[in-house]
Backbone as CSV, one residue per row, in Angstrom:
resi,resn,N_x,N_y,N_z,CA_x,CA_y,CA_z,C_x,C_y,C_z
1,UNK,101.878,16.112,13.391,100.576,15.001,12.884,101.729,14.217,11.672
2,UNK,101.663,12.650,11.928,101.997,11.983,10.673,103.166,12.340,10.168
3,UNK,104.033,13.165,10.813,105.405,13.114,10.215,105.180,14.173,9.140
4,UNK,104.331,14.944,9.010,104.277,16.133,8.184,105.300,17.144,8.377
5,UNK,105.810,17.989,7.490,106.338,19.098,8.432,105.489,20.218,8.300
6,UNK,105.516,21.169,9.551,104.435,21.610,9.457,105.596,23.831,9.452
7,UNK,106.256,23.495,8.497,107.292,24.952,8.132,106.844,25.639,7.528
8,UNK,106.489,26.878,7.344,105.940,28.268,6.690,106.654,28.761,6.263
9,UNK,106.414,29.411,5.098,107.278,30.443,4.667,107.070,31.501,5.145
10,UNK,108.218,32.623,5.417,107.803,33.829,6.133,106.563,34.536,5.709
11,UNK,106.151,34.818,4.375,104.944,35.469,3.707,103.771,35.113,4.258
12,UNK,103.596,33.479,4.497,102.537,32.491,4.777,101.615,33.132,6.336
13,UNK,100.537,33.057,6.081,99.707,33.269,7.387,98.993,31.965,7.800
14,UNK,98.663,31.774,8.720,97.700,30.494,9.236,96.201,30.929,9.029
15,UNK,95.816,30.240,8.093,94.192,30.194,7.970,93.370,29.967,9.208
16,UNK,92.555,31.156,9.726,91.490,30.375,11.099,90.799,29.080,10.940
17,UNK,89.786,29.120,10.155,89.335,28.065,9.663,89.468,27.706,8.053
18,UNK,89.989,26.263,8.512,90.267,25.544,7.133,88.781,24.852,6.568
19,UNK,87.648,25.078,7.140,86.404,24.803,6.536,85.716,26.312,6.383
20,UNK,85.310,26.165,5.539,84.525,27.632,5.293,83.220,28.100,4.679
21,UNK,82.693,26.079,4.181,81.272,25.983,4.150,80.779,24.739,3.830
22,UNK,79.625,24.103,4.307,79.353,22.413,3.915,78.270,22.556,3.357
23,UNK,78.090,21.171,2.635,76.846,21.151,1.951,76.451,19.456,2.119
24,UNK,75.245,18.925,2.797,75.428,17.724,2.987,74.007,17.537,2.687
25,UNK,74.044,16.391,1.314,73.588,15.857,0.355,72.481,15.131,0.911
26,UNK,71.157,15.577,0.369,70.023,14.860,0.207,69.156,14.417,-0.823
27,UNK,68.477,13.355,-0.951,67.444,12.683,-1.728,66.195,13.165,-1.773
28,UNK,65.889,12.540,-0.170,64.340,13.304,0.428,64.483,14.709,0.928
29,UNK,64.631,15.993,0.531,64.730,17.313,0.959,63.838,17.462,2.187
30,UNK,62.804,17.407,1.804,62.105,17.526,3.188,62.030,16.810,4.634
31,UNK,62.051,15.720,4.167,62.907,14.976,5.310,63.943,14.485,6.138
32,UNK,64.903,14.957,5.228,66.114,15.541,5.481,66.007,17.242,6.096
33,UNK,65.731,17.782,5.801,65.322,19.400,6.347,64.494,19.084,7.768
34,UNK,63.637,18.097,7.904,62.858,18.135,8.837,64.248,17.377,10.434
35,UNK,64.406,16.341,9.285,65.483,15.588,10.427,66.719,17.103,11.151
36,UNK,67.334,17.572,10.798,67.790,18.835,11.346,67.536,19.537,11.910
37,UNK,66.227,20.350,11.422,65.143,20.989,12.314,64.942,20.257,13.236
38,UNK,64.661,18.858,13.515,64.513,18.136,14.855,65.424,18.134,15.683
39,UNK,66.335,17.758,15.481,67.820,17.494,16.075,68.599,18.772,16.747
40,UNK,68.111,19.910,15.985,69.112,21.302,16.517,68.101,22.089,17.150
41,UNK,66.746,21.755,16.791,65.766,22.667,17.016,65.997,23.715,16.243
42,UNK,66.097,23.617,15.426,65.664,25.525,14.785,64.965,25.110,13.407
43,UNK,64.926,26.425,12.685,63.778,26.854,11.427,64.617,26.847,10.566
44,UNK,64.880,25.762,9.339,66.403,26.375,8.540,65.839,26.849,7.135
45,UNK,66.164,28.218,7.005,65.353,28.733,5.889,65.877,28.017,4.387
46,UNK,64.914,28.355,3.499,64.798,27.302,2.650,64.911,27.987,1.120
47,UNK,65.492,27.758,-0.038,65.965,28.030,-1.172,65.779,27.172,-2.168
48,UNK,63.997,27.111,-2.792,63.617,26.088,-3.562,64.007,26.261,-5.404
49,UNK,64.202,26.256,-6.147,64.664,26.507,-7.147,63.934,25.091,-8.486
50,UNK,64.030,25.223,-9.339,63.894,24.007,-10.438,65.308,23.225,-10.576
51,UNK,66.432,23.439,-10.064,67.791,22.937,-9.987,67.863,22.049,-9.058
52,UNK,68.001,23.044,-8.134,67.692,22.203,-6.604,67.361,23.070,-5.173
53,UNK,67.030,22.463,-4.414,66.840,22.967,-3.303,67.771,23.223,-1.933
54,UNK,67.973,23.959,-1.059,69.099,24.142,-0.117,68.218,24.654,1.286
55,UNK,68.725,24.197,1.898,67.745,24.657,3.426,69.520,25.041,4.616
56,UNK,69.197,26.136,4.699,70.332,27.081,5.260,69.911,26.857,6.740
57,UNK,71.687,26.639,7.172,72.029,26.584,8.884,71.518,27.775,9.465
58,UNK,71.339,28.029,9.855,71.191,29.473,10.657,72.556,29.708,11.532
59,UNK,73.007,30.552,11.162,74.399,31.154,12.034,74.671,33.157,11.516
60,UNK,75.186,32.964,12.508,75.536,34.729,12.878,76.771,35.193,12.578
61,UNK,77.830,33.923,13.116,79.173,34.166,12.786,79.764,32.395,12.598
62,UNK,81.122,32.416,11.802,81.394,31.490,11.963,80.793,30.698,10.361
63,UNK,81.228,29.366,10.484,81.498,28.526,9.491,79.697,28.153,9.255
64,UNK,79.141,28.563,8.157,77.498,28.114,7.342,77.768,26.881,6.793
65,UNK,76.692,26.313,6.422,76.094,25.242,5.648,74.900,24.962,5.413
66,UNK,74.658,23.946,4.589,73.136,23.880,4.218,72.854,22.343,3.666
67,UNK,71.449,21.933,3.694,71.106,20.913,3.153,70.995,20.821,1.998
68,UNK,71.426,19.861,0.965,71.014,20.319,-1.039,70.509,18.964,-1.275
69,UNK,69.758,19.615,-2.129,69.526,18.536,-2.830,69.334,18.898,-4.430
70,UNK,70.097,18.200,-5.020,70.598,18.636,-6.192,71.274,17.745,-7.163
71,UNK,71.277,17.905,-8.431,71.802,16.809,-9.451,73.357,16.499,-8.667
72,UNK,73.815,15.400,-8.465,75.230,15.203,-8.369,75.560,15.255,-6.657
73,UNK,74.834,15.327,-5.675,74.415,15.321,-4.309,73.797,14.298,-4.201
74,UNK,75.075,13.537,-4.092,74.307,11.749,-3.430,74.958,11.761,-1.841
75,UNK,73.725,11.278,-0.908,74.210,11.168,0.250,75.250,9.671,0.324
76,UNK,76.312,9.745,1.421,77.053,8.788,1.901,77.455,8.526,3.092
77,UNK,77.349,7.169,3.202,78.262,7.202,4.550,79.965,6.714,4.753
78,UNK,80.657,7.147,3.542,81.831,7.186,3.600,82.294,8.353,2.913
79,UNK,83.778,8.758,2.763,84.071,9.705,2.461,84.574,10.741,3.889
80,UNK,84.752,12.188,3.333,85.151,13.135,4.558,83.887,13.002,5.744
81,UNK,84.605,13.098,7.127,83.422,13.235,8.088,83.356,14.596,8.446
82,UNK,82.205,15.145,8.568,82.228,16.990,9.059,81.732,16.625,10.285
83,UNK,82.217,17.535,10.944,81.529,17.595,12.786,80.725,18.694,12.707
84,UNK,79.626,18.609,13.048,78.753,19.661,13.466,79.012,20.012,14.902
85,UNK,78.769,21.370,15.267,78.633,21.745,16.740,77.906,21.019,17.295
86,UNK,77.934,20.210,18.481,76.777,20.076,19.333,76.670,20.637,20.400
87,UNK,76.860,22.050,20.780,76.702,22.765,21.849,77.489,22.327,23.230
88,UNK,76.856,22.848,24.169,77.268,22.594,25.329,77.708,21.079,25.865
89,UNK,76.581,20.521,25.077,76.496,18.931,25.614,76.087,18.316,24.134
90,UNK,76.496,17.645,23.856,76.198,16.891,21.891,75.225,16.042,22.215
91,UNK,75.064,15.801,23.880,73.937,14.731,24.052,72.553,15.291,23.775
92,UNK,72.385,16.733,23.925,71.133,17.421,23.769,70.928,17.470,22.131
93,UNK,71.819,16.990,21.296,71.237,17.179,19.464,71.057,15.477,19.513
94,UNK,72.170,14.664,20.244,72.338,13.342,19.739,71.376,12.417,20.357
95,UNK,70.767,12.878,21.105,69.309,11.921,21.945,68.041,12.342,20.766
96,UNK,68.582,13.119,20.043,67.124,13.007,19.051,67.386,12.632,17.751
97,UNK,68.381,12.106,17.784,68.697,11.548,16.297,67.800,10.551,15.597
98,UNK,67.737,9.281,16.797,66.810,8.319,15.983,65.234,8.354,15.992
99,UNK,64.928,9.423,16.914,63.501,10.127,16.772,63.407,10.739,15.631
100,UNK,64.168,10.997,15.012,64.588,12.132,13.525,64.429,11.406,12.354
101,UNK,65.150,10.149,12.077,65.155,8.972,11.620,66.776,8.594,11.340
102,UNK,67.487,8.995,11.886,69.090,8.574,11.922,69.512,6.982,12.922
103,UNK,70.669,7.087,12.797,70.849,6.332,13.769,72.122,6.627,14.610
104,UNK,72.824,5.959,15.034,73.881,6.252,16.126,74.700,5.499,15.783
105,UNK,76.286,5.971,15.482,76.797,5.135,15.283,78.521,4.679,16.306
106,UNK,78.413,5.907,16.893,79.407,6.209,18.041,78.888,6.893,19.117
107,UNK,78.228,6.671,20.066,77.954,7.245,21.344,78.848,8.386,21.573
108,UNK,78.310,9.214,22.665,79.176,10.131,22.975,80.162,9.747,23.643
109,UNK,81.548,10.006,23.358,82.813,9.644,23.891,84.100,10.446,24.129
110,UNK,84.842,10.305,24.694,85.811,11.403,25.229,86.795,11.090,24.693
111,UNK,87.362,12.312,23.819,88.520,12.583,22.820,89.700,12.748,24.181
112,UNK,89.698,13.526,24.656,90.251,14.406,26.218,89.723,15.644,26.922
113,UNK,90.308,16.073,28.010,89.741,16.697,29.006,89.834,18.079,28.596
114,UNK,90.896,18.334,27.381,91.132,19.371,26.650,90.430,19.661,25.350
115,UNK,90.051,18.514,24.821,89.177,18.446,23.232,88.237,18.140,23.633
116,UNK,87.411,17.676,24.713,86.047,17.322,24.565,85.725,15.792,24.441
117,UNK,84.466,16.268,23.903,83.659,14.792,23.140,83.299,14.471,21.750
118,UNK,83.191,14.038,21.402,82.365,13.680,19.836,81.675,12.099,19.722
119,UNK,80.464,11.948,18.677,79.890,11.264,18.743,79.306,10.806,16.995
120,UNK,79.697,10.051,16.574,79.155,9.868,14.806,77.350,9.334,14.854
121,UNK,77.246,10.017,13.849,75.497,9.395,13.336,75.465,9.269,12.007
122,UNK,74.539,8.298,11.630,73.663,8.422,10.205,72.802,9.077,10.229
123,UNK,72.147,10.326,9.498,71.066,11.196,9.128,70.173,10.214,8.600
124,UNK,69.107,10.564,8.424,67.855,10.361,7.982,68.183,9.815,6.153
125,UNK,69.050,10.803,5.467,69.440,10.055,4.238,70.640,9.499,4.028
126,UNK,71.138,8.680,5.175,72.121,8.146,4.693,73.824,8.685,5.132
127,UNK,73.666,9.550,5.290,75.229,10.513,5.459,75.682,10.402,7.075
128,UNK,77.058,9.863,6.722,77.461,9.557,8.091,78.332,11.048,8.487
129,UNK,77.927,11.943,9.970,78.316,12.855,10.150,78.806,12.753,11.850
130,UNK,79.194,14.237,12.238,79.965,13.998,13.604,79.394,15.003,14.461
131,UNK,79.441,14.678,15.596,79.123,15.841,16.545,80.200,16.168,17.683
132,UNK,80.242,17.366,17.940,81.529,18.063,18.833,81.036,18.440,20.035
133,UNK,81.296,18.381,21.167,81.231,19.176,22.210,82.290,19.456,23.206
134,UNK,82.726,20.560,23.830,83.606,20.501,24.948,83.103,19.609,26.395
135,UNK,81.512,19.527,26.621,80.949,18.803,27.704,80.719,17.690,27.289
């Protein structure tokens, strides 16, 4: 990739997942939670304090994350791009984005037969995110 040497020292071990947690910022917390509950068909557990509000993506294994409304958590359509798991076919999630108040930026697009598909959307808060699926 990009000519960067992939040398490893003898005692280094490869990291399985380079993402361990993610947070999606929100200004309108209730609207953001509704957006993700709707497109994924889930019910996010919430923790609301005087300082912040978080709603957690339900996971039983793997990488977890949350929607967060807190000082310094500002939605953006620039910067790093988080790829969310689109399940067996990302269109099942992507097809709900606009009715939940989001906008599709790039429709389902083939990466390769081995890598699968991706799509990019703007959520109800203005964050740019992506979906990935094998089919």
